[in-house]
N, C-alpha and C positions, 0 to 999 in steps of 0.2 A: 778485593777478597783475597784472602789467604787460602791459595788450595792446598789441600794436604794428601790428595791421591790423583796421580796420572795414570790412566788406562789406555793401552796401547795395542789397537791391531797390528798385526805384523805384516802379513803378504800385502804388498802395496800401499802399506802405510809407513810403517818403520822400515819394513826392508825395502832395498832398490829394486830394480828389477831382477839382478843377478842374485837377489836373496843374501845381501849383506846389511850391515848395520854401518852407515857411512862415520867417518871418525868425527865430524861435527856433533851428529846425533848422539854418539859415545860419550863424547865431551860433556854435553850439557846435561845429559840424563845421569851422569856421575855426579854432577853440580848439583842438581835439582834433590838427587838423594843426601849430598851432603849437608842441605837444608832442611833434612828431616821429612822430605816427600816421599810418598809411597809409590814406586813406578811398578806398575802392574801389567804383565802382558793378558791379552784376551785374544785368542784366535780360535778358528776351527780346526785348527791342527791337534794332533794328538800330544800328549804332556812330552813324551819322549822327542818329539821333533822341535820343541819349543826350550827345552833345559840348557842348550848348549848356548843360545842366545841370551837367555836370562842370566847365566854365568858370565859371560861376556860383558853383560852390563852390571855385573856385581851385586844381583837381587838375593843371592845367598848371602852375601856379607852384611846386607841391609834389612834382612828377615823379610823379605817380600814374597809374592805370590804370583801363580799362574793359574790363569781361568783357560781351559782347554776344552776341545770338543765343541765349541760354540757355547761353553757355560754349563755343561753337564759335569765337568770336573772342575774342582778348586783344590789345588796342593800347594805346597809350602817349596821353596826353591832349595833351602838349604838341606832339607832331609828328606824330600819327595813324600812328605805325609799328606794323604788324602783328605781333607776337612768335609768335602761335598761331594756326591756322585749321585747322579740318576740316570737310570738306564731305560734303553727300549726293551720290552719285553721280546722272547723269542716268536710269538705270536703278532705282536706288531710288524716285527721285521719281515716275518713271512708275508703279511698281507701286503707291505710294501714292495717285496717282491714280485707277488703277484700283479699289484699295479704296474709296476715298471715293466714287465712282460706285455702288459695290456697295452702301455702306451710307448711300448717299444724305446726304453731307454736302458742304458747299461745302470747296474746297483753294486754298491760295494759296501761292506760294513767292516768294523775291526774287531778281530778276536784274537787275543795272546799274543798280541804286538805284530799281528800282520793285517795287510788288507785282504779282504775276502771279496772273490767275484767268481760268477761263473764265466764270465768274458774277458776278451781284452778290447782295449781301446786307447786310443791317444790321450784321451781325457784321464783313464787311470794312470797310465804313463806320467802324466804331469802330476798327479798326484803321489806317486813313488819317488819322483824326483823332489819332490816339495818335503814329504815326510821322512825320506830315508828308511822307510818300512819295507820289508819283503812283501811280495804278491803272491799270495797262495790261491791259485786259479783252481776251483773246486768243479765237479762235474753235477753236483746237486746244490746247490746253494741253501735251500730250507734243510737238508740233512746235514750240512756244515755247520748251519747255526742252531745250536740247540739250546743256549743259555743267552742271557743278557747281553747286548752292547750299549754303547753308548751313543751311537748316531748310525745313521743311512746316509749315503750320497746318492743321489739319483745324476747321470753325468749324460749330457747329450750335447748336440750342436745348438750354440746360445738363444738362436731366434726361436726355435722350435722348445726348448728348455722352458723359456719365459711363459708359453703357452701352457705347458705342463705344470707349472709354479701356480698359476691360476687355478688349474684344475684341480690340483692336490689340495690345495688350501679349501676348496668346497667339499672335496669326497672326502679328506681326513682331517675335519676341524679340531680333533682329540690330539693332533700332534702340533708340534712348532715347526713351520717350514719356512725357510730364508734361502736366499741366494748367497753365496759367499764368492763365488767369481761366475762370470756368465755361463760358464758350462758345469757348475757346481750347485746342485739343488739339495741343501742339507735338510734333513729330518731329525727330529729328537724328541723326547717327551714333552707333553704339552706342559707349558710354563716355563719350559728349559731357553734360555736365550742369555745373551752376556748381560743385559740390564739385571736380570734376576739376580744372577751369580754376584755381580758386583754390589747389590743391594745386602746381600748377605754377608759378604766381607767386609763393606763398609759398616754395618752393623757390629761387627765383631771388634774392629779396629776403633767403633766410635767416632767415626767420619761421618758428616752430614752430607746427604745429597748435594748440596749446594757446594760444598768443597771438593767436586771433585770434576777434572777434565776427563772428557773422552774423546779420543781421536780414531777415524776409521775412514773406511772408502766404499763401503759395499752395503748390500741390503742387510746381510748378519750382523751390522754394526748399528744398524738403525736406532732398535732399541735404546743401546747405551748410550748413543749420541742424544736422544730425546730424554735420556734419563738422568744425564749427567747435568750439573750445574753450568758447564760450559762443555756444549758438544761442538766439536770441530771435525769438518773434513779438510782431507787434503785435497789438493786441486784435480787430481785424476780419479774424482769420486763418480761413482756411478751416475750418468746425466739425470736421470729422472729423479735422484734423491738431492740434487744439489741445493735446494731450497729448503732441506729440513734440520738444518744445523744453524748453530749460533755465529760459528766464524769458518771461513775456508782460508786456507794457508797454502803455502807451496806444494807439488807435488813429491811423492814419496822419492824420486830421483833428485829432488832438489831442496832436501833436507826441510821437508815441513814439519815435522817433528820438532826438530831444533828450534822453528820458529816459534812454535807453540810454549815452546820451555821457556825461551828468552823474551817472548811479550809477556806471558803471564805468570811465571813462577822466579824466574831470575830478575829480578825488578826490585 
């Protein structure tokens, strides 16, 4: 099979634990693009927290794309043109806020390039570190959120948040719900996930589902892993998902992405 698109999750997949792209991963991804393969980054991150990595990999020079906010936004790297965007309504965000209060979790959303929350948390600090976005701590979350936003995240201790995940899926089946990290429970508009946005992009580029490789590590990657012609987990995959991919490669700290490229593209 000659693959034409390689879709990569970022945190805990492409990036090492210190949030860097290894030299080997960078080298082989440049080689893959030289062969005409589209390399696409697909992350729960905001677009702004992905762009520097995309340009480090020369995705702008190769006319490629970013799928951000877990699939809620598709944009070009070269000129940051938004090709697709789907948001939660203010009413849906307010309902999620009420749910978070009931379940005693933290909740954040994103407006005007800021992380919005009523509370502080060690997990919000992690999101600040990952995204580089400023944190606007507000006194009244509902009053602050008066326009649509692409997603919310509920944040709490992992074992408890896993229970919340099951409850939220039952309580709000009209939303997309997925775990991106053990302490991040992501919520978006119904039908929004990484696979749905990859499908939109592949149709635009006339690439068949069977010609796509997707690589990830977590619950919010599962839809794209199952959608792609070749679905790949890195070795540090969430344990209960381990048997849901076609292939498992080395971990994010051991150049797992490079292993994929070398085995299935640079041949």
